[in-house]
NULUM-774836 format. One record per residue: residue number from 1; x, y, z of N, C-alpha, C in turn. Coordinates in steps of 0.02 Angstrom, whole numbers, plus 50000, padded with zeros to 5 digits. Layout:
N
NUM/X/Y/Z/X/Y/Z/X/Y/Z
...
This chain:
104
1/48382/49673/51994/48403/49725/51946/48416/49696/51877
2/48393/49636/51864/48400/49606/51798/48337/49567/51781
3/48329/49551/51717/48269/49516/51695/48280/49440/51701
4/48228/49405/51723/48228/49333/51728/48164/49306/51697
5/48169/49246/51669/48111/49212/51639/48102/49146/51675
6/48042/49134/51701/48024/49074/51739/47963/49042/51708
7/47952/48979/51723/47889/48946/51706/47862/48912/51769
8/47797/48910/51773/47762/48871/51823/47734/48811/51787
9/47753/48752/51807/47728/48690/51777/47669/48666/51819
10/47612/48655/51787/47550/48639/51822/47527/48568/51806
11/47491/48540/51854/47460/48474/51842/47390/48484/51814
12/47352/48431/51807/47284/48434/51777/47236/48478/51818
13/47248/48484/51883/47206/48526/51926/47232/48598/51930
14/47280/48614/51888/47313/48680/51886/47348/48697/51952
15/47370/48645/51986/47413/48655/52045/47486/48654/52022
16/47527/48695/52055/47597/48702/52035/47636/48639/52052
17/47664/48607/52001/47709/48550/52010/47779/48575/52026
18/47799/48629/51991/47866/48654/51998/47871/48724/51969
19/47917/48764/51997/47934/48828/51966/48006/48820/51941
20/48017/48839/51879/48081/48827/51846/48108/48891/51816
21/48169/48909/51833/48202/48966/51802/48227/48945/51734
22/48207/48982/51683/48226/48967/51614/48289/49006/51594
23/48291/49070/51614/48349/49111/51596/48354/49173/51640
24/48413/49201/51640/48427/49262/51676/48467/49307/51629
25/48448/49370/51625/48479/49415/51576/48503/49479/51607
26/48498/49532/51568/48520/49598/51590/48460/49642/51605
27/48472/49707/51604/48420/49756/51619/48366/49759/51565
28/48385/49744/51503/48339/49755/51447/48308/49691/51420
29/48327/49633/51445/48297/49573/51418/48333/49509/51438
30/48301/49454/51421/48329/49388/51431/48302/49342/51376
31/48331/49284/51369/48312/49237/51317/48262/49187/51344
32/48208/49177/51308/48158/49126/51326/48158/49074/51270
33/48201/49025/51276/48210/48975/51223/48154/48923/51227
34/48112/48917/51176/48057/48869/51178/48079/48798/51191
35/48137/48779/51165/48161/48710/51175/48174/48697/51249
36/48203/48746/51284/48217/48739/51356/48152/48737/51395
37/48106/48782/51378/48042/48787/51413/48003/48721/51408
38/47995/48696/51348/47955/48635/51340/47991/48573/51364
39/48058/48573/51361/48095/48516/51389/48083/48510/51464
40/48086/48567/51499/48073/48567/51571/48002/48544/51586
41/47954/48572/51551/47883/48556/51564/47868/48483/51547
42/47894/48458/51492/47880/48389/51472/47914/48339/51519
43/47973/48356/51543/48008/48310/51589/47971/48303/51655
44/47931/48353/51674/47891/48350/51735/47821/48324/51723
45/47806/48305/51661/47740/48282/51641/47686/48334/51658
46/47701/48396/51643/47655/48451/51656/47594/48446/51611
47/47539/48473/51635/47478/48477/51595/47466/48546/51567
48/47499/48597/51596/47494/48665/51572/47553/48705/51599
49/47563/48764/51571/47619/48807/51589/47595/48879/51599
50/47623/48912/51648/47617/48985/51656/47686/49014/51645
51/47691/49062/51600/47754/49097/51588/47758/49157/51634
52/47816/49171/51661/47825/49228/51706/47892/49260/51692
53/47892/49326/51684/47956/49362/51683/47946/49431/51712
54/48002/49462/51730/47998/49528/51762/48024/49582/51714
55/48003/49643/51728/48028/49702/51694/48061/49746/51747
56/48127/49745/51751/48163/49785/51801/48148/49860/51796
57/48128/49883/51736/48114/49954/51726/48051/49976/51763
58/48008/49928/51783/47945/49945/51815/47887/49950/51765
59/47903/49955/51701/47852/49960/51649/47814/49894/51642
60/47749/49896/51647/47709/49835/51642/47684/49821/51571
61/47694/49867/51525/47670/49857/51457/47713/49805/51422
62/47681/49754/51392/47719/49703/51356/47755/49734/51295
63/47817/49713/51285/47855/49735/51227/47834/49695/51166
64/47855/49716/51108/47841/49678/51047/47873/49609/51051
65/47933/49604/51081/47964/49538/51087/47927/49495/51138
66/47897/49525/51190/47854/49488/51237/47795/49458/51199
67/47763/49498/51158/47705/49475/51120/47724/49420/51071
68/47781/49427/51040/47804/49378/50990/47818/49311/51023
69/47856/49311/51078/47873/49247/51111/47811/49215/51141
70/47764/49255/51166/47702/49228/51193/47663/49192/51139
71/47657/49223/51080/47621/49191/51025/47656/49127/51002
72/47722/49129/50997/47760/49070/50976/47750/49012/51025
73/47756/49027/51090/47750/48976/51140/47678/48949/51144
74/47630/48993/51135/47560/48971/51136/47548/48922/51079
75/47573/48938/51019/47564/48893/50961/47599/48827/50972
76/47659/48828/50998/47696/48766/51011/47660/48725/51064
77/47635/48758/51116/47599/48723/51169/47536/48689/51143
78/47501/48722/51099/47440/48692/51070/47459/48629/51031
79/47513/48631/50993/47535/48574/50955/47553/48515/51001
80/47584/48530/51058/47606/48478/51105/47552/48458/51155
81/47493/48488/51150/47440/48477/51199/47464/48495/51269
82/47501/48550/51273/47530/48576/51335/47517/48652/51335
83/47456/48672/51352/47437/48742/51343/47474/48791/51389
84/47485/48850/51360/47509/48907/51399/47446/48942/51424
85/47434/48941/51489/47371/48969/51514/47377/49042/51535
86/47439/49067/51543/47449/49138/51556/47522/49155/51546
87/47534/49219/51536/47602/49247/51536/47598/49309/51579
88/47634/49308/51634/47634/49363/51682/47697/49404/51675
89/47690/49470/51676/47747/49515/51679/47742/49549/51747
90/47796/49544/51785/47797/49569/51853/47847/49627/51859
91/47828/49678/51896/47873/49734/51911/47855/49762/51979
92/47892/49812/52000/47878/49844/52065/47811/49881/52063
93/47784/49892/52002/47721/49927/51994/47661/49880/51998
94/47673/49814/51997/47618/49766/51998/47632/49711/51948
95/47578/49690/51912/47587/49638/51862/47540/49649/51804
96/47558/49618/51748/47516/49617/51688/47504/49544/51672
97/47442/49527/51659/47422/49459/51641/47394/49458/51571
98/47425/49419/51527/47398/49411/51460/47328/49381/51462
99/47316/49333/51506/47250/49302/51512/47198/49352/51534
100/47214/49393/51585/47166/49443/51609/47151/49495/51556
101/47201/49512/51515/47191/49563/51463/47163/49534/51399
102/47150/49467/51400/47121/49431/51344/47162/49436/51280
103/47229/49440/51289/47274/49441/51231/47312/49375/51224
104/47292/49325/51263/47324/49259/51258/47281/49212/51218
């Protein structure tokens, strides 16, 4: 009944090294701090990251803040040679994939 933000840290073969909870919030949002995200991924020597968060409302449409943080993290990942290969939004209705929708 609340929003959470997780990352999947991947190796060079895109196998999951670790799943890491970044934050837990309320019904309307949570904080995805880039410093926390990249610190976790770099400490595990990840080769890529998948971002994952839920929408307790059931709405799968990305919010403007979802789009903004995705773009910021993608740019930071490119600079660090640690690509964001997808951002998934999960709800009881299913999921939304930025990669599948070609908006990543």
